[in-house]
Every structure is written in C-alpha cells, then in structure tokens.
C-alpha positions in Angstrom: -28.2 37.0 38.4 -28.6 33.6 40.1 -31.0 32.6 37.3 -28.5 33.6 34.7 -25.7 31.7 36.5 -28.0 28.6 36.8 -28.8 28.8 33.1 -25.1 29.2 32.3 -24.2 26.1 34.4 -26.9 24.1 32.6 -25.7 25.1 29.2 -22.1 24.4 30.3 -23.1 20.9 31.4 -24.8 20.3 28.1 -21.8 21.6 26.2 -19.5 19.3 28.2 -21.8 16.4 27.6 -21.8 17.1 23.8 -18.0 17.6 23.9 -17.5 14.3 25.6 -19.8 12.6 23.0 -17.9 14.3 20.1 -14.6 13.2 21.7 -15.8 9.6 21.9 -17.0 9.7 18.3 -13.7 11.2 17.3 -11.8 8.4 19.0 -14.1 5.8 17.4 -13.6 7.4 14.0 -9.8 7.4 14.4 -10.0 3.8 15.6 -12.1 2.8 12.5 -9.8 4.8 10.2 -6.8 2.9 11.6 -8.7 -0.3 10.9 -9.5 0.9 7.4 -5.8 1.7 6.9 -4.8 -1.6 8.3 -7.3 -3.3 6.0 -5.9 -1.4 3.0 -2.4 -2.4 3.9 -3.4 -6.1 4.3 -5.4 -5.8 1.0 -2.3 -4.4 -0.8 -0.1 -7.2 0.7 -2.6 -9.9 -0.3 -2.8 -8.5 -3.8 1.0 -8.7 -4.1 0.9 -12.2 -2.7 -1.9 -13.2 -5.2 0.1 -11.7 -8.0 3.2 -13.7 -7.0 1.1 -16.8 -6.6 -0.5 -16.3 -10.0 2.9 -16.1 -11.5 4.0 -19.2 -9.8 0.7 -20.9 -10.8 1.3 -20.0 -14.5 4.9 -21.2 -14.3 3.7 -24.5 -12.6 1.0 -25.0 -15.3 3.5 -24.3 -18.1 6.0 -26.7 -16.5 3.2 -29.4 -16.2 2.3 -28.9 -19.8 5.9 -29.3 -20.9 6.4 -32.4 -18.7 3.2 -33.9 -20.1 4.3 -33.2 -23.6 7.7 -34.8 -22.8 6.0 -37.8 -21.3 3.8 -38.1 -24.4 6.9 -38.0 -26.6 8.6 -40.5 -24.4 5.7 -42.9 -24.6 5.8 -42.6 -28.4 9.5 -43.3 -28.4 9.0 -46.2 -26.1 6.2 -47.6 -28.4 8.6 -47.2 -31.4 11.3 -49.1 -29.5 8.9 -51.8 -28.5 7.6 -52.2 -32.1 11.2 -52.3 -33.4 12.1 -54.9 -30.8 9.1 -57.0 -31.7 10.0 -56.7 -35.4 13.6 -57.7 -34.8 12.5 -60.6 -32.6 10.1 -61.8 -35.3 12.9 -61.6 -37.9 15.2 -63.4 -35.6 12.7 -66.2 -35.0 12.1 -66.5 -38.7 15.8 -66.7 -39.4 16.3 -69.2 -36.6 13.5 -71.5 -38.0 15.2 -71.3 -41.5 18.6 -72.1 -39.9 17.1 -75.1 -38.0 15.8 -76.4 -41.4 19.3 -76.0 -42.9 20.9 -77.7 -39.9 18.5 -80.6 -40.2 19.3 -80.9 -43.9 23.0 -80.8 -43.2 22.8 -83.5 -40.6 20.6 -85.6 -42.8 23.1 -85.2 -45.6 25.9 -85.9 -43.2 29.6 -85.6 -43.6 31.2 -86.4 -47.0 32.4 -89.9 -46.1 33.2 -93.1 -48.1 29.6 -94.3 -48.2 28.3 -90.9 -49.5 31.0 -90.9 -52.2 30.2 -94.5 -53.2 26.5 -94.3 -53.3 26.1 -90.6 -54.5 25.4 -89.9 -58.1 27.6 -86.8 -57.8 31.3 -86.9 -58.1 33.6 -86.4 -55.2 34.6 -82.9 -56.2 30.9 -81.9 -56.5 30.2 -83.4 -53.1 33.1 -81.5 -51.6 31.9 -78.2 -53.1 28.4 -78.8 -51.9 29.6 -79.5 -48.4 31.8 -76.4 -48.3 28.9 -74.2 -49.6 26.6 -75.7 -47.0 29.1 -74.9 -44.2 29.5 -71.3 -45.5 25.7 -70.8 -45.5 25.5 -72.1 -41.9 28.2 -69.8 -40.8 26.5 -66.8 -42.5 23.2 -67.7 -40.8 25.0 -67.9 -37.4 26.4 -64.4 -38.0 22.9 -63.1 -38.8 21.5 -64.7 -35.7 24.3 -63.2 -33.6 23.6 -59.8 -35.3 19.9 -60.2 -34.4 20.9 -61.0 -30.8 23.1 -57.9 -30.5 20.3 -55.8 -32.0 17.7 -57.2 -29.6 20.1 -56.6 -26.7 20.7 -53.0 -27.8 17.0 -52.4 -28.3 16.1 -54.0 -25.0 18.6 -51.8 -23.2 17.2 -48.8 -25.0 13.6 -49.7 -24.2 14.6 -50.1 -20.5 16.2 -46.7 -20.5 13.1 -45.2 -22.2 10.9 -46.9 -19.5 13.1 -45.5 -16.7 12.9 -42.0 -18.3 9.2 -42.4 -18.6 8.9 -43.4 -14.9 11.0 -40.3 -14.0 8.8 -38.1 -16.2 5.6 -39.6 -14.6 7.0 -38.8 -11.2 7.8 -35.2 -12.3 4.3 -34.8 -13.8 2.7 -36.0 -10.6 4.9 -33.6 -8.6 4.1 -30.7 -10.9 0.4 -31.6 -10.7 0.5 -31.7 -6.9 2.3 -28.3 -6.9 -0.2 -26.8 -9.2 -3.0 -28.1 -7.0 -1.4 -26.7 -3.8 -0.8 -23.3 -5.4 -4.4 -23.2 -6.7 -5.7 -24.1 -3.2 -3.5 -21.4 -1.6 -4.6 -18.9 -4.3 -8.2 -19.7 -3.5 -7.6 -19.2 0.3 -5.8 -15.9 -0.3 -8.6 -14.7 -2.6 -11.2 -15.6 0.0 -9.3 -13.8 2.7 -9.0 -10.8 0.4 -12.8 -10.8 -0.1 -13.3 -11.0 3.7 -10.9 -8.0 4.2 -12.7 -6.0 1.6 -16.0 -6.8 3.2 -14.7 -5.7 6.6 -13.2 -2.6 5.1 -16.5 -1.7 3.6 -18.2 -2.2 7.0 -15.6 0.0 8.7 -16.1 2.7 6.0 -19.9 2.6 6.5 -19.4 2.9 10.3 -17.1 5.9 9.8 -19.6 7.6 7.5 -22.3 7.1 10.2 -20.1 8.4 13.0 -19.0 11.4 10.9 -22.6 12.2 10.3 -23.4 11.9 14.0 -20.3 14.0 14.8 -21.5 16.8 12.5 -24.9 16.8 14.1 -23.4 16.9 17.6 -21.0 19.7 16.4 -23.9 21.7 15.1 -25.7 21.2 18.5 -22.5 22.2 20.3 -22.2 25.4 18.3 -25.8 26.2 19.0 -25.3 25.6 22.7 -22.2 27.7 22.7 -24.1 30.6 21.1 -26.8 30.2 23.7 -24.2 30.1 26.5 -22.4 33.1 25.0 -25.7 35.1 25.1 -26.3 34.0 28.6 -22.8 35.0 29.7 -23.1 38.3 28.0 -25.9 39.1 30.3 -23.7 39.0 33.3 -23.1 42.3 35.0 -19.5 41.5 36.0 -16.9 40.0 33.7 -13.2 39.9 32.9 -13.4 42.9 30.5 -14.9 45.1 33.3 -11.7 44.5 35.3 -9.3 46.0 32.8 -6.6 47.8 34.7 -7.5 46.1 38.0 -6.0 42.6 37.6 -3.2 41.5 39.9 0.1 40.4 38.4 0.5 36.6 38.0 3.9 36.5 39.8 6.4 38.6 41.7 9.4 39.7 39.7 10.8 42.2 37.2 9.7 42.9 33.7 12.3 41.9 31.1 10.2 41.9 27.9 7.2 44.1 27.1 4.2 43.5 24.8 5.4 44.2 21.2 9.1 44.1 21.9 11.0 42.5 19.1 12.2 38.9 19.5 13.8 36.5 17.1 10.4 35.4 15.9 8.8 38.8 15.7 7.0 41.1 18.2 6.3 39.5 21.6 2.6 38.7 22.1 2.8 39.0 25.9 5.2 40.0 28.6 8.1 38.1 30.2 8.7 38.5 34.0 12.0 37.5 35.6 11.4 35.7 38.9 13.3 33.7 41.6 13.1 30.0 41.5 10.1 28.3 43.3 8.1 31.5 43.1 4.3 30.9 43.2 2.3 31.8 40.1 -1.3 32.8 40.4 -4.4 33.2 38.1 -5.2 36.8 37.6 -9.0 36.2 37.4 -11.6 33.5 37.9 -12.1 31.0 35.0 -11.8 27.5 33.8 -8.5 25.8 33.1 -8.8 24.5 29.5 -5.2 23.3 29.0 -2.3 22.1 31.2 0.8 20.4 30.0 4.0 20.7 27.9 3.9 22.7 24.7 6.8 22.8 22.2 8.4 26.3 22.5 6.6 27.2 25.7 7.5 24.4 28.2 4.9 23.7 30.9 1.9 25.9 30.2 -1.6 26.7 31.6 -4.4 28.3 29.6 -7.4 29.7 31.5 -10.8 30.6 29.9 -12.2 33.7 31.7 -15.3 33.9 29.6 -16.5 36.1 26.7 -13.5 34.8 24.7 -10.9 36.1 27.1 -8.0 33.9 27.9 -4.7 34.1 29.8 -1.7 32.0 28.9 1.1 31.3 31.4 4.1 29.5 30.2 7.6 28.3 31.2 6.3 27.0 34.6 8.4 24.6 36.6 5.4 22.9 38.2 1.6 22.9 37.4 -0.8 22.8 40.3 -4.1 22.8 38.5 -5.9 20.3 36.1 -7.8 20.7 32.9 -11.5 21.4 33.5 -10.8 22.9 37.0 -12.6 26.1 38.0 -10.2 28.5 39.6 -10.7 31.8 41.4 -8.6 34.9 41.2 -5.2 34.6 43.0 -5.4 30.8 42.8 -1.9 29.3 42.7 -1.6 27.5 39.4 2.1 26.6 39.5 5.7 27.7 40.4 8.6 29.0 38.5 12.0 27.3 38.1 15.2 27.5 36.2 13.5 26.5 32.9 11.9 29.9 32.5 15.2 31.7 32.9 17.0 29.2 30.7 14.7 29.4 27.7 12.9 32.7 27.8 14.5 34.9 30.5 11.5 34.5 32.7 7.8 33.6 33.1 5.7 34.2 29.9 2.3 35.8 30.4 -0.3 36.6 27.7 -3.9 37.9 27.5 -6.0 37.1 24.5 -9.4 38.1 23.3 -10.4 35.4 20.8 -7.3 35.1 18.6 -6.1 38.7 19.3 -3.2 39.2 21.7 -3.7 42.1 24.2 -1.1 44.1 26.1 -1.2 42.6 29.6 0.2 45.7 31.3 -3.0 47.6 30.3 -5.0 45.0 32.2 -2.9 44.7 35.3 -2.9 47.1 38.3 -0.8 50.2 37.4 2.8 49.8 38.4 2.4 46.0 38.9 5.9 45.8 37.4 7.5 49.2 37.8 11.1 47.9 37.2 11.9 47.1 33.6 15.2 45.3 32.9 15.5 44.4 29.2 17.4 41.2 28.6 18.6 39.6 25.4 16.1 36.8 24.7 16.1 33.8 22.4 13.4 33.4 19.8 10.0 32.8 21.3 7.4 30.9 19.3 4.1 32.7 18.9 1.0 31.4 20.7 -0.8 31.8 17.4 0.5 28.3 16.6 -2.0 26.9 19.2 -5.2 25.3 18.0 -7.4 27.8 19.8 -10.9 26.6 18.8 -9.9 23.0 19.8 -8.6 24.3 23.2 -11.7 26.4 23.8 -14.0 23.5 23.0 -12.0 21.2 25.2 -12.4 23.5 28.2 -16.0 24.3 27.7 
C-alpha cells in the first residue's frame, strides 16, 4: 500500500510539473497571439496610412505636373512678350532714325523766310505748301513714336507681370516638389516599418507554432501520466466510492431542496441545505482542492477532487478557508455560510459528481444526516454542467 501511495505521489508530482509547463506554454502562446493581433492591427493601420499617403502622393505629383505645365506655358508667353517688345523697340528705333533724318532736312531747309523766297527756284505758294506738308509729316511721325512708346510701356508692364507670375509659379513648383519629396520619404519610412512588422509577425507566428507543438507533446505526456496515475489509484483498497452511505454531512442545517427537485433551470443536480449564518462548512472526505473562488450563478465555491473521478462541489459560501492545490482530510473546515446562501439559493449548495455525472448526495451521506425536509421556493439555479470540468481536473492534479 505504501509503495502504491509512493508511486501515486511521484506520478502526481510529474503531472503537476507537466501541468505547470503546459500553463507556462499556454501563457506564452496567449502572449504571442496578443502580439500577433497587435501586429495585425498595426499592419492594417499602416496599410491605411500608406493608402492615404499614396493618394496624397498621386495628388502632389499631379499638382506638380500641372504647375510645371503652367510654368512652361508662362515661359512661352514671357518669351513671346519679350520678342514682341524687342520687335516694337526695333521698329521704334527705325522710325526714330527716319524722323531724325526728316528733322535734319527740315532744319537744313529752314523756315520759309525772305531769303528762301528770293533765292528759291520755287514760287512762294509752292514753298508754303512744301513747308506745311513737311510739318504734317513730322507731326505724323511724332504720333507714331508716341504710339510706339505707349506700346512699349504696355508690353513692358505685361512682361513684368508675366515675370512675376513666372516667379510665383516657380515658387509653387518648388513647394510642390518639396511636398512630393517629403511624402515619398514618409511613404518609404511607413513601408519599411510595415515590412518590419510583417517580419516580427512572422517570427511570432513561428514561435506560436513551436509552442503549440510543444504543448501538444506535453499534453500527450500528461494524458499518459494521468492514465498511469489512474491505474495506480485504482489499486488502492480504500477510496471514496467505498464510503458510499458513510460520509458526514458538509454542514449542520435543514434540507430545503433534494436531488432532482425542479428549479427554474431544470432538475437540481445536488442538494440545498438551509443553515444559520457563520456555520462552519466541512469537506466530507479527503481530497485535493482543485478550485476556489467566485463562479457566476454559484457565488463563492470550492471543488474537491476525491480521486477516481469523484468530486464534491460546495457553493454559496460566505468565506473560503482553503486554497487551490491544498490537500484536505475529511471533516476539514473549508469555509463558512452567510446571508448570500439564503439570499440567492435558499441555503448552501452541495453536489457529488462522478466524472460529469451528478449523483444524489443523500445516498452517499450517513442515513438521516438531514432528517428534516423544509421545501422552500427557490430562484433558478445554474447547472454545474456549465463548468469546464476537464480544465478544473487538470488544474487540480
């Protein structure tokens, strides 16, 4: 018997070691999965940013192309204005030279005076007509020169305006080119960051695959060890199942709900015992505590593994006096009752399970452990079937 117990303790230690390793791997897998999720989120955000940057880059390039085309057109207009101005200035200079010749001729001829009349071969009327015609030609040439002057002034102003507009366009082109360069650099940085995130994401995914493989191997080893331990434990002479009908009640009180009685959520899977506040609650048999804590629908709860797939569930406790992983003996105080049990379920909830099957606790307790039955109207009680039993068993073993 001692040898069997020793083997059982060894197997239990190995199982606990493997369970811890699996737990660590599971935490690392969750951590890496979170990193993968974070990388995916950052990847999606960067893709959106890159898409927006690409649109801005296309718009900037189109704007730069339009401004460059406008600048080219402006340069052509400026060249045309400069050519026209040069042509007008040349015409003005030619006209001015012609006018200077006329002026010299006019002054050489002089005014129509007495000497001109006496010594000229022409008659006085002819001289007067010639003088008037000469004056009219000079006046006409002056008007042409003035017209050329006005045209040159207008063209000069137009060219200055074109040059100013060209300068503005050049500034806009430089600004657009700088913007395009900045956007292209930012796009490159984002693209490089995206590649880095994808690379890290790939590494995380590879790590998760390796850890999942290791977890599967450990799980197979754990299952094998559990099977070995189960065989060892089955060799024990005494066990929970041999004490059917000889277990003490978990608490002093009166029975208010029996196994199978109807509740709002179907037949009750255990029994409910009405107690006074601060009444001690005990374990009915030796075992290992595999769960302690709050459970939705059950309040504070303790689950004890008694071996060979037998478990007891005690719920609606006010306080819990044991910890997960703790070995307890029969009649070990595991907690106390309080007003929560009465408020939510009418009393302390107690259940016995074999694997996933619920058993009638009254058939396992001492006869007449709860001789007084006081049925009370009870609210709906969630079924313990909702518990993740394999997870709880592995956690406690």
